[in-house]
C-alpha positions as CSV (number, residue, x, y, z in Angstrom):
1,M,69.5,83.7,127.4
2,K,68.8,87.2,126.2
3,K,71.5,88.8,124.1
4,S,72.9,92.2,125.3
5,I,72.2,95.1,123.0
6,R,75.3,97.1,122.0
7,K,74.8,100.8,121.5
8,A,77.2,103.2,119.6
9,K,77.0,106.9,118.9
10,Y,79.2,108.8,116.4
11,Q,80.0,112.4,115.9
12,Y,81.6,113.8,112.7
13,D,83.2,117.1,111.6
14,E,82.1,119.1,108.6
15,A,84.4,116.9,106.3
16,G,82.6,113.7,107.3
17,N,85.5,112.4,109.7
18,R,84.5,110.6,112.8
19,I,85.6,112.7,115.7
20,E,83.9,110.8,118.6
21,Q,82.7,107.3,119.3
22,N,80.6,106.4,122.3
23,E,80.3,102.6,122.5
24,D,78.4,101.6,125.6
25,G,79.9,104.5,127.4
26,K,83.5,104.1,126.2
27,I,84.4,107.3,124.6
28,T,87.1,107.4,121.7
29,K,88.3,110.8,120.3
30,Y,89.7,111.0,116.8
31,R,92.0,113.7,115.3
32,Y,92.7,114.3,111.6
33,N,95.0,116.4,109.4
34,E,94.1,119.0,106.7
35,L,94.1,116.1,104.2
36,N,91.4,114.2,106.2
37,E,94.1,111.6,107.1
38,L,93.3,109.9,110.5
39,V,96.3,110.9,112.9
40,E,95.1,109.7,116.2
41,A,92.3,107.5,117.6
42,G,92.3,107.1,121.4
43,D,96.0,106.1,122.2
44,K,96.7,105.1,118.6
45,K,98.6,107.1,116.1
46,Y,98.6,106.9,112.3
47,F,101.2,107.8,109.7
48,Y,100.9,108.0,105.9
49,D,103.1,108.3,102.9
50,A,103.1,111.0,100.2
51,N,100.3,109.3,98.3
52,G,98.0,109.1,101.3
53,N,98.4,105.4,102.0
54,L,98.5,104.4,105.7
55,V,102.0,103.1,106.4
56,E,102.3,103.0,110.2
57,K,100.0,102.4,113.0
58,E,101.4,102.8,116.6
59,T,99.6,100.8,119.3
60,R,100.3,99.9,123.0
61,E,101.8,96.6,121.5
62,G,104.1,98.2,119.1
63,T,104.0,99.5,115.5
64,I,102.3,97.9,112.7
65,K,103.7,98.7,109.3
66,Y,102.0,98.7,106.0
67,D,103.7,98.4,102.5
68,Y,102.2,99.2,99.1
69,T,102.9,98.4,95.4
70,T,103.8,101.5,93.0
71,D,100.1,101.7,92.2
72,N,99.1,102.0,95.9
73,R,97.9,98.4,96.3
74,L,98.3,96.9,99.8
75,K,101.5,94.6,99.6
76,G,102.1,93.7,103.1
77,V,101.1,94.1,106.7
78,Y,104.0,93.7,109.4
79,Y,103.5,93.1,113.1
80,P,105.6,93.9,116.0
81,D,106.0,90.1,116.8
82,G,107.6,89.4,113.5
83,S,104.4,87.9,111.9
84,Q,103.1,89.2,108.6
85,V,100.7,88.8,105.7
86,E,101.7,89.7,102.1
87,Y,99.7,90.1,98.8
88,E,100.4,89.9,95.2
89,Y,98.2,91.2,92.4
90,D,97.7,90.3,88.7
91,A,97.8,92.5,85.8
92,L,94.1,93.4,86.2
93,R,94.8,94.5,89.9
94,R,93.0,91.6,91.3
95,K,94.4,89.9,94.3
96,A,96.5,86.8,93.0
97,S,97.9,85.4,96.1
98,R,98.1,85.8,99.9
99,T,100.8,84.5,102.2
100,Q,100.7,84.6,105.9
101,G,103.1,83.4,108.6
102,Y,101.6,82.5,111.7
103,Y,101.8,80.8,115.0
104,H,100.3,77.6,116.3
105,L,99.7,77.8,120.0
106,S,98.1,76.1,122.9
107,K,97.6,76.7,126.5
108,K,99.8,74.6,128.9
109,G,100.0,75.4,132.7
110,N,100.5,79.0,133.1
111,G,102.1,79.8,129.6
112,W,101.6,79.1,126.1
113,S,103.3,76.7,123.6
114,W,103.0,75.0,120.5
115,G,100.3,72.3,120.5
116,N,97.0,70.8,119.3
117,R,94.5,72.9,117.3
118,D,91.7,71.6,119.5
119,D,93.2,73.7,122.4
120,W,92.9,77.1,120.6
121,K,90.1,76.9,118.2
122,D,87.6,78.5,120.7
123,W,89.6,81.6,121.1
124,D,87.4,84.5,120.0
125,E,89.2,87.9,119.7
126,W,92.1,89.5,118.1
127,D,93.9,92.7,119.2
128,D,95.2,95.3,116.7
129,W,98.2,93.3,115.7
130,G,97.0,89.8,115.3
131,K,97.5,88.4,118.8
132,W,94.8,86.1,120.2
133,Y,92.9,86.9,123.4
134,D,90.8,84.3,125.1
135,G,87.3,84.9,126.6
136,E,88.8,86.3,129.9
137,K,91.0,88.7,128.0
138,N,94.2,86.6,128.8
139,S,96.7,87.3,126.1
140,L,99.2,85.0,124.4
141,K,102.8,85.2,125.3
142,K,104.7,87.1,122.6
143,W,106.9,84.8,120.6
144,K,110.2,85.8,119.1
145,G,111.5,84.7,115.7
146,K,110.0,83.6,112.5
147,P,106.5,82.2,112.4
148,L,106.0,78.5,112.7
149,Y,103.8,78.0,109.7
150,E,103.6,80.0,106.3
151,E,100.5,79.5,104.3
152,T,99.9,80.7,100.6
153,T,96.6,80.9,99.0
154,Q,96.4,81.6,95.2
155,Y,93.2,82.9,93.6
156,L,91.6,82.0,90.3
157,Y,88.9,84.3,89.0
158,D,85.8,84.4,87.1
159,G,85.8,88.1,85.9
160,L,86.0,90.0,89.1
161,D,84.9,87.2,91.5
162,V,87.0,84.6,92.9
163,F,86.1,81.3,91.6
164,K,88.7,78.9,93.2
165,E,91.4,78.9,95.7
166,Y,94.5,76.9,95.6
167,G,97.6,76.2,97.8
168,E,101.1,77.0,96.8
169,H,101.6,73.6,95.2
170,G,98.3,73.9,93.2
171,Q,96.3,71.7,95.5
172,P,92.6,72.7,95.6
173,L,91.4,74.6,98.8
174,A,88.0,76.1,98.0
175,Q,85.5,76.9,95.2
176,Y,82.9,79.9,95.3
177,Y,79.5,79.7,93.7
178,Q,78.0,83.2,92.5
179,G,74.5,84.3,92.4
180,A,73.3,87.7,91.4
181,D,76.2,89.9,92.2
182,H,76.9,88.1,95.4
183,T,78.4,84.7,96.7
184,I,75.8,82.1,97.6
185,A,78.2,79.2,98.6
186,R,81.6,78.0,99.3
187,K,82.9,74.5,98.9
188,T,86.1,73.5,100.9
189,F,88.2,70.4,100.1
190,G,89.3,69.4,103.5
191,Y,93.0,69.7,104.4
192,H,94.2,69.1,100.7
193,G,97.7,70.5,101.7
194,R,96.6,73.0,104.3
195,K,98.8,73.1,107.4
196,Q,95.7,73.4,109.6
197,E,92.1,72.2,109.6
198,E,89.7,74.5,107.9
199,Y,88.0,77.1,110.1
200,E,85.3,79.3,108.6
201,G,84.4,81.8,111.4
202,N,82.8,79.7,114.1
203,V,82.3,76.8,111.6
204,Q,84.6,73.9,111.7
205,S,84.8,72.0,108.3
206,K,86.9,69.1,107.0
207,G,85.4,69.8,103.6
208,G,82.0,70.3,102.0
209,L,79.5,72.8,100.7
210,L,78.4,75.7,102.9
211,Y,75.6,78.1,101.9
212,Y,75.6,81.9,102.7
213,H,72.5,83.7,103.9
214,E,72.6,87.5,103.8
215,D,70.6,90.6,104.9
216,A,69.5,93.4,102.6
217,L,72.9,94.9,102.7
218,G,74.6,91.5,101.7
219,N,76.0,91.0,105.2
220,I,76.4,87.3,105.7
221,L,74.4,86.4,108.7
222,D,74.2,82.4,108.8
223,V,75.9,79.5,107.1
224,T,74.2,76.3,106.5
225,D,75.1,72.8,105.0
226,R,73.5,70.7,102.3
227,S,70.7,69.6,104.8
228,G,69.9,73.2,105.7
229,E,71.4,72.9,109.3
230,K,72.9,75.9,110.6
231,R,76.8,75.7,110.9
232,G,77.6,79.0,112.1
233,S,76.3,82.7,112.5
234,Y,77.8,86.1,112.2
235,S,76.9,89.5,113.6
236,Y,78.4,93.1,112.9
237,D,78.3,96.6,114.0
238,A,77.2,99.2,111.6
239,F,80.7,99.6,110.3
240,G,81.6,96.0,109.8
241,N,83.2,95.2,113.1
242,L,82.4,91.4,114.0
243,F,80.9,90.3,117.0
244,S,81.6,86.8,116.2
245,H,85.1,85.6,115.1
246,M,86.2,84.6,111.7
247,A,89.5,82.8,112.2
248,A,92.7,83.3,110.3
249,P,94.4,82.3,107.9
250,Y,91.3,81.9,105.8
251,N,89.6,84.7,104.1
252,A,85.8,84.6,104.9
253,V,82.9,86.2,103.1
254,G,81.2,88.6,105.5
255,F,80.5,92.2,105.8
256,T,78.3,93.3,102.7
257,G,79.6,89.9,101.1
258,K,83.2,91.1,101.0
259,S,86.2,89.1,101.9
260,Y,87.4,89.6,105.4
261,D,91.0,89.0,106.4
262,A,91.3,88.3,109.9
263,K,95.0,88.6,110.3
264,A,95.1,92.0,108.7
265,G,91.8,93.1,110.4
266,M,90.7,94.6,107.2
267,I,88.1,94.0,104.3
268,D,89.0,93.6,100.6
269,F,86.8,95.9,98.6
270,G,88.7,95.2,95.3
271,S,90.1,98.5,94.6
272,R,90.9,99.2,98.2
273,W,91.1,97.7,101.6
274,Y,88.8,98.9,104.4
275,S,89.4,99.0,108.2
276,P,86.1,98.4,110.0
277,N,87.8,99.5,113.3
278,E,88.4,102.9,112.2
279,G,85.2,102.8,109.9
280,R,87.3,104.2,106.8
281,F,89.5,103.1,104.0
282,T,93.4,102.9,104.5
283,T,94.1,104.5,101.1
284,M,92.5,107.5,99.2
285,D,89.8,107.1,96.6
286,T,91.0,107.8,93.1
287,F,87.8,109.5,92.6
288,T,87.8,113.1,93.9
289,G,84.0,113.4,94.6
290,W,81.3,115.8,93.5
291,K,81.5,119.4,94.4
292,D,77.6,119.5,95.0
293,I,77.9,116.4,97.4
294,P,80.3,117.6,100.2
295,A,80.3,114.1,101.7
296,S,81.9,112.6,98.6
297,L,84.8,114.9,98.8
298,N,86.3,112.8,101.9
299,R,88.5,110.4,100.0
300,Y,88.8,108.0,103.0
301,S,85.2,107.7,104.3
302,Y,83.0,104.7,104.0
303,V,79.6,105.2,102.2
304,H,79.4,108.8,103.5
305,N,79.2,107.4,106.9
306,N,75.7,106.0,106.2
307,P,76.5,102.2,106.4
308,L,73.0,101.2,107.3
309,K,71.5,102.3,104.1
310,L,74.5,102.2,101.5
311,I,77.0,99.9,100.3
312,D,80.2,100.3,98.3
313,P,80.4,97.4,95.8
314,T,83.9,98.1,94.6
315,G,85.6,100.5,97.1
316,R,85.1,103.5,94.7
317,A,81.6,104.8,95.2
318,A,78.7,104.4,97.5
319,E,75.3,103.3,96.1
């Protein structure tokens, strides 16, 4: 079966802000203030604090709220249904832990209820606030109250790279293997205290070593096991939006080799978080840019809007 080709065109203002997106005929308009802060994208509205951090996003489903540390690190994302994801950082500004409250749902009759993971593992799309949609665009019933599960992952580093992941009680969850400036493999340790079976995108794993295969920009395209058998594939648009799903609550290596947080819908670039849906960072760059390079003066833009040729290894500068 021949895969359909998706086409997207973008228009920008003089400051490098995306003002129009035409994706297969669907047009989205964008509006900004004098600080280059995105304030409207289609029917969504965005609000910022005095430091230029995105603090609220209004959607048709409700308002998503973002909280930050005193040094402008993303601290938490809070959704209209009461679910949330929160982060803590160490003294070196590295992500030290991630805690997510989430629901465990299955389809029964005409509604949705708690159930077996096999009933929902094939769901393939998130909306803007972390709610599942099936392949026929049927949404889950919105549940009230506290999430059924809460999962905490703690991170151990080797320099700037995550080396191991542990659960809240110290049980090993995963180990990463690094090559030349990129992750080449990830070993998972089965359940080991996880409340759910391990899902790595469209790869189901009860533990074992998986190898990452990337393109010239570092995007992870394929995952294979020890025998070389392909266990899953990923594809992206130019700005990192996934065409294939990476399931929460597990961070997965993806766009340009960075950690993708499916619940938050954002990518961790180390110094900042990036939103592929808007194609820009959610906080301002501390670097103010070069006067002789106008594209660098926009402190929210991603790689000067040239993602097919440039990458941003740390969230601070394109190269």
